Residue frames as qw, qx, qy, qz and C-alpha x, y, z in Angstrom:
[[0.805, 0.493, 0.181, -0.277, -9.52, -18.42, 27.03],
 [0.588, -0.220, 0.620, 0.471, -7.32, -20.64, 24.76],
 [0.488, 0.716, -0.112, -0.487, -6.79, -19.08, 21.34],
 [0.902, 0.202, 0.345, 0.163, -6.35, -21.52, 18.58],
 [0.287, -0.488, 0.440, 0.697, -3.10, -21.10, 16.63],
 [0.600, 0.702, 0.038, -0.383, -3.47, -19.78, 13.20],
 [0.758, -0.027, 0.516, 0.398, -1.81, -21.77, 10.43],
 [0.275, 0.861, -0.081, -0.420, -0.05, -19.53, 8.01],
 [0.780, 0.139, 0.443, 0.419, 1.68, -20.13, 4.70],
 [0.066, 0.790, -0.180, -0.582, 3.68, -17.99, 2.29],
 [0.777, 0.406, 0.418, 0.239, 3.69, -18.42, -1.49],
 [0.427, 0.808, -0.058, 0.401, 6.66, -16.59, -3.05],
 [0.732, -0.574, -0.062, 0.362, 9.96, -16.60, -1.16],
 [0.449, 0.580, -0.015, 0.680, 11.57, -13.57, -2.67],
 [0.246, 0.225, -0.411, 0.849, 12.62, -10.54, -0.81],
 [0.492, -0.322, 0.025, -0.809, 9.02, -9.65, 0.34],
 [0.863, -0.202, -0.368, -0.281, 7.84, -13.18, 0.91],
 [0.631, 0.102, -0.570, 0.515, 10.88, -14.01, 3.07],
 [0.078, -0.240, 0.339, -0.906, 9.89, -11.08, 5.35],
 [0.714, -0.256, -0.119, -0.641, 6.36, -12.44, 5.64],
 [0.825, -0.084, -0.543, 0.134, 7.73, -15.93, 6.66],
 [0.352, 0.168, -0.533, 0.751, 9.96, -14.27, 9.29],
 [0.309, -0.259, 0.238, -0.884, 7.06, -12.35, 10.85],
 [0.816, -0.203, -0.318, -0.438, 4.62, -15.16, 10.80],
 [0.760, 0.030, -0.587, 0.277, 7.27, -17.35, 12.53],
 [0.278, 0.182, -0.498, 0.801, 7.62, -14.73, 15.19],
 [0.481, -0.336, -0.094, -0.804, 4.03, -14.06, 15.89],
 [0.274, -0.052, 0.836, -0.472, 2.27, -15.55, 18.97],
 [0.587, 0.310, 0.626, -0.410, -0.42, -18.04, 18.29],
 [0.672, 0.646, -0.176, -0.315, 0.60, -18.29, 14.58],
 [0.749, -0.182, 0.578, 0.268, 2.31, -21.37, 13.01],
 [0.364, 0.653, -0.451, -0.488, 4.27, -20.88, 9.87],
 [0.881, 0.055, 0.444, -0.157, 3.36, -24.16, 8.20],
 [0.762, 0.199, 0.457, 0.414, 4.84, -23.88, 4.77],
 [0.046, 0.728, -0.267, -0.630, 6.70, -21.75, 2.21],
 [0.758, 0.362, 0.511, 0.180, 6.45, -22.28, -1.57],
 [0.155, 0.779, -0.338, -0.505, 8.56, -20.99, -4.39],
 [0.877, 0.461, -0.085, -0.106, 9.25, -22.52, -7.87],
 [0.438, 0.574, -0.621, 0.306, 13.00, -22.43, -6.87],
 [0.846, -0.393, -0.359, -0.036, 13.11, -25.20, -4.30],
 [0.620, 0.039, -0.391, 0.679, 16.52, -24.17, -2.97],
 [0.078, -0.376, 0.094, -0.919, 15.09, -20.68, -2.16],
 [0.701, -0.455, -0.201, -0.511, 11.92, -22.12, -0.54],
 [0.850, -0.174, -0.432, 0.248, 14.02, -24.75, 1.31],
 [0.424, 0.157, -0.367, 0.813, 16.31, -21.99, 2.85],
 [0.268, -0.385, 0.077, -0.880, 13.60, -19.84, 4.04],
 [0.789, -0.343, -0.321, -0.397, 11.51, -22.68, 5.31],
 [0.792, -0.102, -0.471, 0.374, 14.25, -24.28, 7.14],
 [0.184, 0.309, -0.302, 0.883, 15.34, -20.88, 8.68],
 [0.401, -0.251, 0.218, -0.854, 11.93, -20.55, 10.32],
 [0.271, -0.052, 0.915, -0.293, 11.06, -24.22, 11.07],
 [0.676, 0.368, 0.190, -0.610, 8.50, -24.72, 8.24],
 [0.719, 0.129, 0.662, 0.167, 7.99, -27.16, 5.42],
 [0.135, 0.551, -0.337, -0.752, 9.01, -26.11, 1.91],
 [0.681, 0.442, 0.583, -0.042, 7.40, -26.73, -1.44],
 [0.199, -0.237, 0.456, 0.835, 8.34, -26.01, -4.98],
 [0.169, -0.393, -0.676, -0.600, 4.58, -26.12, -6.03],
 [0.253, -0.150, 0.335, -0.895, 2.18, -23.85, -4.19],
 [0.749, -0.128, -0.307, -0.573, -0.69, -26.16, -4.98],
 [0.688, -0.055, -0.692, 0.212, 1.06, -29.00, -2.99],
 [0.102, 0.121, -0.517, 0.841, 1.48, -26.53, -0.07],
 [0.491, -0.156, 0.089, -0.852, -2.18, -25.71, -0.07],
 [0.812, -0.067, -0.489, -0.311, -3.28, -29.44, -0.40],
 [0.671, 0.038, -0.647, 0.359, -0.86, -30.68, 2.29],
 [0.237, -0.039, -0.533, 0.811, -0.88, -27.94, 4.95],
 [0.188, -0.701, -0.638, -0.256, -4.57, -26.38, 4.54],
 [0.287, -0.043, -0.310, 0.905, -3.38, -23.05, 5.82],
 [0.006, 0.768, 0.565, -0.302, -5.87, -20.61, 7.48],
 [0.051, 0.920, -0.059, -0.384, -3.97, -17.59, 6.14],
 [0.778, 0.163, 0.311, 0.521, -1.85, -17.21, 2.99],
 [0.035, -0.797, 0.191, 0.571, 0.45, -14.39, 1.87],
 [0.748, 0.496, 0.341, 0.279, 0.72, -14.26, -1.80],
 [0.144, -0.858, 0.257, 0.422, 4.02, -12.56, -2.72],
 [0.648, 0.165, 0.601, 0.438, 4.61, -13.47, -6.31],
 [0.127, -0.051, 0.376, 0.917, 4.99, -11.38, -9.47],
 [0.380, 0.278, 0.265, -0.841, 1.87, -9.45, -10.05],
 [0.508, 0.202, -0.568, -0.616, 0.77, -11.37, -13.15],
 [0.399, -0.075, -0.912, 0.060, 0.29, -14.52, -11.01],
 [0.224, -0.066, 0.505, -0.831, -1.90, -12.83, -8.26],
 [0.717, 0.015, -0.092, -0.691, -5.28, -13.86, -9.76],
 [0.757, 0.119, -0.625, -0.149, -4.49, -17.54, -10.33],
 [0.359, 0.113, -0.767, 0.519, -2.68, -18.13, -6.98],
 [0.208, -0.090, 0.413, -0.882, -5.01, -15.99, -4.89],
 [0.742, -0.006, -0.130, -0.658, -8.28, -17.63, -6.27],
 [0.703, 0.094, -0.705, 0.001, -6.82, -21.06, -5.96],
 [0.164, 0.114, -0.696, 0.690, -6.01, -20.40, -2.20],
 [0.462, -0.033, 0.244, -0.852, -9.43, -19.00, -1.58],
 [0.759, 0.034, -0.437, -0.482, -11.16, -22.00, -3.27],
 [0.610, 0.018, -0.748, 0.260, -9.52, -24.14, -0.58],
 [0.501, -0.769, -0.385, -0.091, -10.87, -21.83, 2.31],
 [0.597, -0.267, -0.182, 0.734, -7.76, -19.88, 3.04],
 [0.020, -0.952, -0.210, 0.223, -7.87, -16.30, 3.80],
 [0.738, 0.295, 0.177, 0.580, -5.53, -14.24, 1.62],
 [0.160, -0.876, 0.081, 0.449, -3.24, -11.25, 1.83],
 [0.752, 0.458, 0.274, 0.387, -2.01, -10.38, -1.66],
 [0.415, -0.370, 0.087, 0.827, 0.94, -8.00, -2.07],
 [0.337, 0.840, 0.172, -0.388, 0.18, -4.86, -3.86],
 [0.470, 0.084, 0.004, -0.878, -0.69, -4.18, -6.48],
 [0.736, 0.107, 0.539, -0.396, -3.73, -6.35, -6.30],
 [0.723, 0.314, 0.573, 0.224, -3.48, -7.22, -10.09],
 [0.356, -0.077, 0.450, 0.816, -2.36, -5.89, -13.50],
 [0.160, -0.257, -0.463, -0.833, -5.88, -4.60, -14.31],
 [0.446, -0.131, 0.315, -0.828, -9.21, -3.69, -12.97],
 [0.841, -0.009, -0.328, -0.430, -10.84, -6.83, -14.48],
 [0.645, 0.135, -0.702, 0.269, -8.12, -9.17, -12.88],
 [0.030, -0.199, 0.598, -0.776, -8.57, -7.34, -9.50],
 [0.662, -0.110, 0.054, -0.739, -12.26, -7.73, -9.62],
 [0.789, 0.083, -0.593, -0.136, -11.78, -11.50, -10.25],
 [0.390, 0.108, -0.739, 0.539, -9.93, -11.80, -7.02],
 [0.276, -0.102, 0.399, -0.868, -12.53, -9.81, -5.08],
 [0.741, -0.017, -0.271, -0.614, -15.35, -11.81, -6.51],
 [0.680, 0.059, -0.720, 0.124, -13.58, -15.10, -5.47],
 [0.062, 0.126, -0.665, 0.734, -13.25, -13.79, -1.85],
 [0.557, -0.028, 0.158, -0.815, -17.03, -13.19, -1.81],
 [0.782, 0.092, -0.494, -0.369, -17.76, -16.49, -3.45],
 [0.706, 0.022, -0.673, 0.221, -15.69, -18.66, -1.13],
 [0.563, -0.755, -0.249, -0.226, -16.46, -16.54, 2.01],
 [0.734, -0.184, -0.169, 0.632, -12.79, -15.79, 2.94],
 [0.161, -0.900, -0.001, 0.405, -11.11, -12.52, 3.91],
 [0.694, 0.429, 0.129, 0.564, -8.98, -10.63, 1.28],
 [0.309, -0.865, 0.065, 0.390, -6.49, -8.05, 2.39],
 [0.661, 0.653, -0.008, 0.369, -4.12, -6.10, -0.02],
 [0.738, -0.312, -0.110, 0.588, -0.56, -5.39, 1.14],
 [0.232, 0.816, 0.020, 0.529, -0.57, -1.55, 0.90],
 [0.695, -0.242, -0.477, 0.482, 2.02, -1.52, 3.74],
 [0.204, 0.254, -0.202, 0.924, 2.34, 2.28, 4.23],
 [0.555, -0.578, -0.360, -0.477, -1.16, 2.21, 5.77],
 [0.856, -0.417, -0.275, 0.132, 0.59, 0.53, 8.68],
 [0.489, 0.332, -0.264, 0.763, 3.64, 2.96, 8.88],
 [0.351, -0.646, -0.515, 0.441, 3.39, 4.57, 12.31],
 [0.137, -0.155, 0.155, 0.966, 4.14, 7.95, 10.53],
 [0.274, -0.262, -0.572, -0.728, 1.06, 7.62, 8.47],
 [0.415, -0.532, -0.734, 0.081, -1.04, 6.23, 11.45],
 [0.273, -0.482, -0.363, 0.749, -0.09, 9.34, 13.53],
 [0.073, 0.061, -0.300, -0.949, -0.81, 11.84, 10.72],
 [0.350, -0.389, -0.710, -0.470, -4.27, 10.12, 10.20],
 [0.390, -0.527, -0.653, 0.380, -5.01, 10.26, 13.90],
 [0.163, -0.448, -0.175, 0.861, -4.26, 14.09, 13.99],
 [0.139, -0.095, -0.488, -0.856, -6.20, 14.74, 10.67],
 [0.390, -0.492, -0.763, -0.152, -9.23, 12.93, 12.17],
 [0.355, -0.632, -0.498, 0.476, -8.92, 15.06, 15.34],
 [0.197, 0.917, 0.244, 0.247, -8.88, 18.22, 13.01],
 [0.591, -0.613, 0.034, 0.524, -5.39, 19.23, 14.36],
 [0.389, -0.051, 0.427, 0.815, -4.41, 20.67, 10.91],
 [0.349, 0.527, 0.179, -0.754, -7.69, 22.28, 10.33],
 [0.780, 0.548, 0.128, -0.273, -8.72, 22.17, 6.66],
 [0.697, -0.195, 0.531, 0.441, -6.48, 20.07, 4.45],
 [0.274, 0.780, -0.231, -0.513, -5.00, 21.87, 1.34],
 [0.591, 0.616, -0.498, -0.150, -2.39, 19.61, -0.30],
 [0.872, -0.315, 0.368, 0.079, -0.46, 16.31, -0.09],
 [0.502, 0.732, -0.453, -0.084, 2.87, 15.87, -1.84],
 [0.915, -0.237, 0.319, 0.069, 4.62, 12.39, -1.99],
 [0.356, 0.704, -0.609, -0.085, 8.20, 11.81, -3.19],
 [0.892, -0.179, 0.413, -0.038, 9.06, 8.11, -3.71],
 [0.437, 0.766, -0.453, -0.126, 12.44, 7.94, -5.47],
 [0.875, -0.232, 0.423, 0.027, 14.50, 4.80, -5.92],
 [0.081, -0.474, 0.756, 0.444, 17.29, 3.22, -7.93],
 [0.687, 0.187, -0.423, -0.561, 16.12, 0.91, -10.66],
 [0.683, -0.250, 0.617, -0.301, 14.82, -2.53, -9.37],
 [0.176, 0.286, -0.886, -0.321, 16.02, -5.54, -11.27],
 [0.233, 0.180, 0.911, -0.288, 13.28, -7.61, -9.56],
 [0.430, 0.554, 0.345, -0.624, 10.42, -5.65, -11.05],
 [0.218, -0.061, 0.760, 0.609, 9.68, -6.97, -14.68],
 [0.085, 0.445, 0.854, 0.257, 5.92, -6.93, -15.19],
 [0.052, -0.902, -0.425, 0.062, 4.76, -3.48, -14.06],
 [0.341, 0.639, -0.048, 0.687, 5.93, 0.13, -14.33],
 [0.241, 0.094, -0.533, 0.806, 6.75, 2.58, -11.60],
 [0.432, -0.274, -0.028, -0.859, 3.09, 3.74, -11.26],
 [0.841, -0.221, -0.381, -0.314, 1.65, 0.21, -10.34],
 [0.774, -0.016, -0.514, 0.370, 4.69, -0.72, -8.36],
 [0.397, -0.049, -0.384, 0.832, 5.51, 2.35, -6.43],
 [0.204, -0.234, -0.061, -0.949, 2.90, 5.16, -6.93],
 [0.592, -0.436, -0.602, -0.311, 0.19, 2.81, -5.75],
 [0.486, -0.257, -0.588, 0.593, 1.68, 3.28, -2.18],
 [0.109, -0.116, -0.169, 0.973, 1.06, 6.92, -2.31],
 [0.396, -0.251, -0.500, -0.729, -2.24, 6.74, -4.10],
 [0.606, -0.447, -0.658, 0.010, -3.64, 4.47, -1.21],
 [0.391, -0.266, -0.479, 0.740, -2.18, 6.64, 1.48],
 [0.099, -0.003, -0.062, -0.993, -3.63, 9.88, 0.06],
 [0.547, -0.357, -0.527, -0.543, -7.11, 8.25, -0.39],
 [0.575, -0.381, -0.665, 0.287, -6.81, 7.00, 3.24],
 [0.266, -0.237, -0.286, 0.890, -5.81, 10.40, 4.66],
 [0.249, -0.060, -0.212, -0.943, -8.50, 12.45, 2.61],
 [0.346, 0.278, 0.783, -0.435, -11.27, 9.92, 3.01],
 [0.634, 0.623, 0.214, -0.405, -12.65, 10.53, -0.49],
 [0.774, 0.170, 0.485, 0.369, -11.71, 9.74, -4.17],
 [0.220, -0.329, 0.341, 0.853, -10.03, 11.53, -7.04],
 [0.535, 0.667, 0.436, -0.282, -12.27, 13.31, -9.60],
 [0.593, 0.799, -0.091, 0.041, -9.54, 14.30, -11.97],
 [0.741, -0.451, 0.345, 0.359, -5.89, 13.30, -12.50],
 [0.648, 0.748, -0.141, 0.015, -3.08, 14.18, -14.83],
 [0.794, -0.426, 0.322, 0.289, 0.24, 12.73, -15.28],
 [0.435, 0.771, -0.456, -0.094, 3.55, 13.18, -17.18],
 [0.890, -0.307, 0.331, 0.067, 5.34, 10.00, -17.57],
 [0.359, 0.757, -0.521, -0.165, 8.63, 8.89, -19.22],
 [0.981, -0.120, 0.147, 0.031, 10.55, 5.59, -19.78],
 [0.034, 0.851, -0.522, -0.038, 14.37, 5.91, -19.43],
 [0.059, -0.494, 0.866, -0.043, 15.51, 2.42, -18.30],
 [0.621, 0.070, 0.710, -0.323, 12.67, 0.01, -18.02],
 [0.184, -0.093, 0.800, 0.563, 12.29, -2.30, -20.98],
 [0.057, -0.444, -0.799, -0.402, 8.44, -2.00, -21.37],
 [0.253, -0.822, -0.511, 0.013, 6.79, 0.36, -18.82],
 [0.011, 0.858, -0.086, 0.507, 7.29, 3.95, -17.46],
 [0.706, -0.166, -0.438, 0.532, 9.88, 4.46, -14.81],
 [0.161, -0.125, -0.263, 0.943, 9.07, 8.10, -13.97],
 [0.097, -0.695, -0.610, -0.368, 5.86, 9.84, -13.26],
 [0.028, -0.113, -0.309, 0.944, 4.94, 13.39, -12.05],
 [0.170, -0.465, -0.778, -0.387, 1.29, 13.66, -11.39],
 [0.177, -0.135, 0.245, -0.944, -1.48, 15.84, -10.12],
 [0.215, -0.422, -0.877, -0.079, -4.63, 14.50, -8.48],
 [0.243, -0.251, 0.125, -0.928, -7.62, 16.53, -7.51],
 [0.075, -0.232, -0.939, 0.241, -9.85, 14.88, -4.87],
 [0.105, -0.616, -0.674, -0.394, -13.59, 15.40, -4.73],
 [0.356, -0.830, -0.363, 0.228, -13.28, 17.62, -1.67],
 [0.220, 0.967, -0.052, 0.116, -10.80, 19.90, -3.36],
 [0.577, -0.638, 0.442, 0.254, -7.51, 18.66, -1.86],
 [0.601, 0.683, -0.401, -0.108, -4.57, 18.49, -4.27],
 [0.876, -0.273, 0.338, 0.209, -2.17, 15.41, -4.53],
 [0.386, 0.787, -0.471, -0.103, 1.16, 15.72, -6.01],
 [0.945, -0.162, 0.270, 0.095, 3.07, 12.65, -6.82],
 [0.236, 0.833, -0.497, -0.053, 6.76, 12.56, -7.67],
 [0.866, -0.227, 0.440, -0.062, 7.88, 8.96, -8.22],
 [0.632, 0.631, -0.433, -0.122, 10.67, 7.35, -10.23],
 [0.966, -0.163, 0.126, 0.158, 13.20, 4.48, -10.44],
 [0.663, 0.600, -0.034, 0.447, 15.97, 6.67, -11.63],
 [0.205, -0.875, 0.289, -0.330, 17.42, 8.25, -8.39],
 [0.595, 0.330, -0.665, 0.307, 20.73, 6.74, -6.94],
 [0.008, 0.069, -0.759, 0.648, 19.26, 6.79, -3.33],
 [0.228, -0.555, -0.797, -0.070, 15.89, 5.98, -1.70],
 [0.140, -0.071, 0.210, -0.965, 13.59, 8.98, -0.77],
 [0.296, -0.526, -0.764, -0.228, 10.22, 8.29, 0.80],
 [0.092, -0.120, -0.333, 0.931, 8.70, 11.47, 1.88],
 [0.063, -0.678, -0.679, -0.274, 5.11, 12.80, 2.50],
 [0.067, -0.028, -0.207, 0.976, 4.18, 16.41, 3.02],
 [0.140, -0.668, -0.722, -0.111, 0.60, 17.19, 4.27],
 [0.103, 0.064, -0.102, 0.987, -0.24, 20.85, 4.21],
 [0.207, -0.681, -0.699, -0.064, -3.35, 22.32, 5.96],
 [0.133, -0.878, -0.220, -0.404, -4.74, 25.37, 7.70],
 [0.612, -0.783, 0.111, -0.010, -2.79, 25.00, 10.93],
 [0.292, -0.718, 0.596, 0.211, 0.59, 24.09, 9.32],
 [0.743, 0.438, -0.472, -0.182, 2.37, 21.19, 7.66],
 [0.799, -0.395, 0.453, -0.008, 3.55, 17.71, 8.49],
 [0.453, 0.655, -0.590, -0.131, 6.60, 16.32, 6.99],
 [0.898, -0.242, 0.336, -0.148, 6.98, 12.53, 7.27],
 [0.213, 0.540, -0.795, -0.176, 9.94, 10.28, 6.40],
 [0.923, -0.047, -0.192, -0.332, 8.59, 6.73, 5.72],
 [0.752, 0.296, -0.531, 0.256, 12.05, 5.21, 6.26],
 [0.244, 0.218, -0.641, 0.694, 12.80, 6.66, 9.62],
 [0.321, -0.614, -0.711, -0.116, 9.19, 7.11, 10.54],
 [0.217, -0.326, -0.296, 0.871, 9.91, 10.68, 11.86],
 [0.051, 0.773, 0.522, 0.358, 7.19, 13.26, 11.49],
 [0.257, -0.166, -0.185, 0.934, 7.73, 17.04, 11.95],
 [0.051, 0.797, 0.602, 0.009, 5.02, 19.47, 12.49],
 [0.257, 0.073, 0.068, 0.961, 5.80, 23.04, 11.04],
 [0.016, -0.664, -0.650, 0.370, 3.10, 25.13, 12.87],
 [0.176, 0.614, 0.348, 0.686, 1.37, 27.96, 11.19],
 [0.280, -0.449, -0.453, 0.718, 1.41, 31.21, 13.24],
 [0.143, 0.683, 0.541, 0.469, -1.40, 33.15, 11.77],
 [0.048, 0.231, -0.161, 0.958, -1.87, 36.84, 12.30],
 [0.025, -0.451, -0.785, 0.424, -4.51, 37.42, 15.06],
 [0.019, -0.583, -0.497, -0.642, -7.62, 39.26, 13.77],
 [0.000, -0.113, 0.401, -0.909, -8.90, 42.15, 15.78],
 [0.585, 0.085, 0.324, -0.738, -12.48, 41.14, 15.39],
 [0.670, 0.047, 0.733, -0.103, -14.44, 38.04, 14.56],
 [0.674, 0.686, 0.073, -0.264, -15.17, 39.05, 10.92],
 [0.398, 0.750, -0.527, -0.047, -11.42, 38.46, 10.20],
 [0.647, -0.434, 0.593, -0.203, -11.13, 35.24, 12.23],
 [0.947, 0.291, 0.136, -0.026, -11.02, 32.82, 9.13],
 [0.796, -0.110, 0.318, 0.502, -7.91, 31.63, 7.44],
 [0.221, 0.961, 0.004, -0.168, -5.92, 34.65, 6.08],
 [0.519, 0.727, -0.429, 0.137, -2.55, 33.13, 5.30],
 [0.916, -0.249, -0.176, 0.261, 0.48, 31.46, 6.88],
 [0.072, 0.857, -0.419, 0.290, 3.49, 32.79, 8.73],
 [0.588, 0.253, -0.717, 0.278, 6.48, 30.87, 10.17],
 [0.674, -0.612, 0.162, -0.380, 5.85, 29.34, 13.54],
 [0.421, -0.558, 0.708, -0.099, 7.56, 26.71, 15.71],
 [0.680, 0.244, -0.649, -0.240, 8.67, 23.32, 14.54],
 [0.665, -0.348, 0.530, -0.394, 7.88, 20.26, 16.62],
 [0.357, 0.209, -0.894, -0.174, 9.13, 16.67, 16.21],
 [0.772, -0.290, -0.008, -0.565, 6.23, 14.47, 17.03],
 [0.058, -0.340, 0.909, -0.234, 6.67, 11.52, 19.35],
 [0.879, 0.024, 0.019, -0.476, 4.98, 8.06, 18.98],
 [0.722, -0.298, 0.625, 0.019, 5.75, 4.54, 19.12],
 [0.497, 0.525, -0.528, -0.446, 7.45, 3.08, 15.99],
 [0.730, -0.084, 0.667, -0.123, 7.16, -0.33, 14.63],
 [0.142, -0.143, 0.785, 0.586, 8.00, -2.38, 11.49],
 [0.486, 0.223, -0.090, -0.840, 5.12, -1.73, 9.17],
 [0.543, 0.120, -0.766, -0.323, 4.98, -5.32, 7.79],
 [0.199, -0.123, -0.891, 0.388, 4.60, -6.76, 11.27],
 [0.286, 0.273, 0.460, -0.795, 1.75, -4.41, 12.02],
 [0.529, 0.224, -0.405, -0.712, 0.15, -5.23, 8.70],
 [0.466, 0.023, -0.880, -0.087, 0.31, -9.03, 9.36],
 [0.044, -0.156, -0.747, 0.645, -0.90, -8.63, 12.87],
 [0.427, 0.259, 0.160, -0.851, -3.83, -6.77, 11.65],
 [0.573, 0.180, -0.598, -0.531, -4.65, -9.30, 9.00],
 [0.357, -0.050, -0.922, 0.143, -4.57, -12.18, 11.48],
 [0.125, 0.190, 0.571, -0.789, -6.60, -10.14, 13.95],
 [0.484, 0.175, -0.184, -0.837, -9.21, -9.54, 11.30],
 [0.571, 0.036, -0.779, -0.256, -9.46, -13.29, 10.52],
 [0.175, -0.093, -0.851, 0.486, -9.69, -14.14, 14.19],
 [0.210, 0.322, 0.417, -0.823, -12.41, -11.55, 14.90],
 [0.299, 0.464, 0.779, 0.299, -14.15, -12.23, 11.53],
 [0.127, 0.854, 0.186, -0.470, -14.15, -8.57, 10.58],
 [0.643, 0.747, 0.055, 0.161, -13.05, -6.82, 7.35],
 [0.684, -0.077, -0.026, 0.725, -9.26, -6.27, 6.89],
 [0.176, -0.711, -0.105, 0.672, -8.06, -2.81, 7.19],
 [0.163, 0.501, -0.468, -0.709, -6.99, -2.64, 3.52],
 [0.725, 0.257, 0.556, -0.315, -9.66, -4.23, 1.57],
 [0.553, 0.191, 0.664, 0.466, -9.93, -5.62, -1.84],
 [0.230, 0.885, 0.382, 0.133, -11.83, -2.48, -2.93],
 [0.231, -0.886, 0.240, 0.324, -8.95, -0.34, -1.65],
 [0.512, -0.311, 0.607, 0.522, -6.62, -2.27, -3.80],
 [0.436, 0.564, 0.632, 0.305, -8.97, -2.11, -6.80],
 [0.047, 0.979, 0.148, -0.129, -9.25, 1.83, -6.29],
 [0.378, -0.670, 0.462, 0.441, -5.42, 1.98, -6.40],
 [0.498, 0.125, 0.723, 0.462, -5.28, -0.06, -9.58],
 [0.321, 0.798, 0.496, 0.114, -8.15, 2.17, -11.08],
 [0.017, -0.969, 0.049, 0.240, -6.43, 5.44, -10.44],
 [0.516, -0.410, 0.601, 0.453, -3.06, 3.91, -11.69],
 [0.500, 0.381, 0.654, 0.421, -4.68, 3.06, -14.97],
 [0.159, 0.961, 0.225, -0.017, -5.94, 6.76, -15.21],
 [0.287, -0.821, 0.310, 0.385, -2.43, 7.97, -14.63],
 [0.520, -0.099, 0.698, 0.482, -0.89, 5.57, -17.22],
 [0.372, 0.663, 0.608, 0.227, -3.55, 6.67, -19.67],
 [0.003, -0.982, -0.079, 0.173, -3.20, 10.36, -18.94],
 [0.383, -0.618, 0.494, 0.478, 0.72, 10.10, -19.33],
 [0.499, 0.150, 0.715, 0.466, 0.11, 8.38, -22.70],
 [0.208, 0.771, 0.548, 0.249, -2.55, 10.99, -23.93],
 [0.352, 0.046, -0.122, 0.927, -0.98, 14.00, -22.31],
 [0.344, -0.499, -0.232, -0.761, -4.48, 15.31, -21.02],
 [0.311, -0.172, 0.639, -0.683, -6.24, 15.31, -17.62],
 [0.439, -0.149, -0.779, -0.423, -8.58, 12.49, -17.09],
 [0.584, -0.316, 0.315, -0.678, -11.55, 11.80, -14.90],
 [0.461, -0.142, 0.855, -0.192, -12.38, 8.28, -13.38],
 [0.769, 0.454, 0.333, -0.303, -14.99, 7.66, -16.15],
 [0.539, 0.717, -0.382, -0.222, -12.07, 7.60, -18.59],
 [0.517, -0.434, 0.738, -0.003, -10.43, 4.51, -16.99],
 [0.719, 0.357, -0.512, -0.305, -9.23, 1.58, -19.27],
 [0.880, -0.351, 0.290, -0.132, -9.05, -1.85, -18.06],
 [0.842, 0.447, -0.220, 0.204, -5.53, -2.66, -19.20],
 [0.719, -0.525, 0.063, 0.451, -1.99, -3.06, -17.91],
 [0.002, 0.818, -0.319, -0.479, 1.06, -1.19, -18.93]]
């Protein structure tokens, strides 16, 4: 069977957009048709590198190329306008996270996808990290037994490129999405302590507690104040603990070695003892490549993308809860959400 080539375009040729362009250009049965950026020299450099046409106006790209799929990798405040414009021309859209600066703007993008009958995917890239994929597979197979707690550490130096959002919307949304994905349910209560040390307008440090509706506790430790990158996830359960490094994609399983009960009435969970440690083996892959392959495959098969607009909206909603909680100094439930940016 001959598979028609998918025509792809990238709007925004910064650090993330340039990688979208690279991967589209390397994919089988995908043609990178165009790259757009207000900085014509930047757009030209990336487009020429990968054999595409460059534009300094994204509207000209959409009109001239009529792409099947579009990656929107521009500042978050521009996501609604550009995403809706691309959808109105019949393009399927993958918009980088966060989906938008507010629940209202995120819903506008989702409504546009429904109105124009196109696919909307949100770039929560850690869903496609092989370490997360492997942990999810094992949790679904009940290899960790009952899940107790998840603890994410996402620490970085201050990013000069981020101007319009704080560390919660820019970084913590990764871990919010991963935790929702692994647990399979939503948060019923959240509490955050936030601070602003270097960012000119938003928080750059958050320590937060999440309580999911099934009782699992999530811990977030995220900042832009650390002079090295740390990307770690710890998942604790009845049968032990997984420790994952997002950067190296290594996962270690520290097994629980419980005391053996003498009779059935004592066969439930009675605590944890140190057991063996195993490094898990699985295939590794660039997460962005896996994400874009999944997006294109969803378009081809006419199925929902793996990370939907509703997933992106849920991450925004919980982010707004954490921002509000940090301001007020109290735990908040989802009903206390406010539709506003930082």
